C-alpha positions, 0 to 999 in steps of 0.5 A: 453553976457547978460550984455554987457560983465559985471559981478558984475561990472567987464568988463569980455569981453572987450567992443571992443571985444564984439562990434566986435563980434556982429557988424562986420557981414557977409552977411548971418548967420546960418540957424535955426531949424523950425517947433518946436515952436521956434519964427520966425527968422526974420534976421540972420547975422554972427559976429566973432564966434557968430550968431546975429539974430532978433528972434520974434522981439528980438535981440539974439546971438546964437551959436551951436556945435556938435561932435560924441555923443554931441550937444550943443546950446546957445541962448542969448536974449539981449532984454528979458535979458535971456540966454539958454544953452543946452548941450546934449549927442545927435549926432552932426549932429542933432540939438536937442540942438537948438531945445530945446533952441528955444522951451524954448525961445519961451515958456519963451518969450511968457509965453505959451508953443508952441502948436506943437509936440516937436519930437526929433527923429533922422531925415533921415540926421543922418542915413548916417554917415561918416565911419571916425566917427567910430573906436577906438580913443585914447587920446594923451600924456598929464597930464592924468595918462594914455590914454583915449579910446573911441570906436564908432561902426556902428550897424544897420545903427546907430553909 
């Protein structure tokens, strides 16, 4: 994504795929976290699986994801030539991956650490869990020597 789909002179992502993912855009992109020292998002549109944005005057690609116990975020600044990927063991309803990526991006692009408090405490929106997120989950048959199991419980209003 940083080098127009090229890795060591080889076209890893076909140009037509990259162009389509970043130019056939929906009218509106994903919102971003604010107030943690990230650069201002001036424009946000959504391509095929990739958010295309102008952030602090830089052309960026971003995408995040989350699930119970995991939060991730990718920010590729094509103007500055840098990519940031944050993988965390935080709950997916909380944008900790995006918060860290955007804070790091602002620091790297401006050369200074933003003068804001980087508070990663859970917000009030993460206290209202869907009860279907709790229970015993067992993997299906496959190449594993046996099924894997994870149990998620609600305790003191938190998963």
